[in-house]
N, C-alpha and C positions, 0 to 999 in steps of 0.2 A: 393151622393155628399152633404156634409154638408156646409151650408152657415154660414160664420162667421159674424153674425150680432151683431154690437155693438151700443148700444143706449147711447147717450150723453145727460145728463141733461142740459137744457138751460132755460134761463128766457127771455121772449119776451121783447125787449127794448121799445116797444110801449105801451103795456098794462100790463106788469108785470106777465103774465101767466107763470106758471111752465110747461115746455114742455119737451119731449124727442125727440132728433133728431136722425134719422137713419143715421149713418156715412157712409153707402154704397151709399148715395145720395149726390149730391153737394149742393142742396138748399132745403129749406123747407119753408112752409107758416104757420103762426100762425092760427090755426083754429078759434080763437076768434076774432081777429081784422084784419086778412089778411096781416100782415106785412111779407115781404120776408126776409129770412136769407141765408147767405152763410154758409156752414158747413165746418169747418176747419178740414182737415185730419191730423192725426198724422203719419208722414212718418218715424219716428225713430224706429229701431228694438226693443228697450227696452221700448218703450212707454213714454220716457222722452220728454222734450220739444225740438223742433227743433231749429236750430240756427236762422231761419228766423221768429221767433215768433213775434217780434215787427213789422216787415214788414207785416206779415199776419194780425195782429190785426189792423194795420192802414188801410189795404185794407177792412177788414170787417166793421170797423167803417165808412169808406168812403161810402161803399155800403149801409149801414143802413141809413146814412145821406141823400143819394140820394133818397132812397125809401121814407123816411119821407117827403122830399121836394116835391116829386111827389104827395104824398098823400094830402099834404096841398094844392098844386096847384089844384088838382082835386076837393077838397072840395070847394075852392073859386070859381072855374068855374061852379060848379053845383048849386050855390046859385042864 
């Protein structure tokens, strides 16, 4: 059985590292700074953009913002 593994190039929003996300997974963590990401799946048969792209992007940005806020909160509490 062959596994259709697709790697997606991404840039970490926190530290700027160039990474490759495994699209068979739903999330990933930056190995450099520990920031968590949601991995957007392309559900269209031709590989084009789906109609919910704006909604998906808002969800991803919201998730990243929550992760950054939690990280800042943790840094403040640990001082």
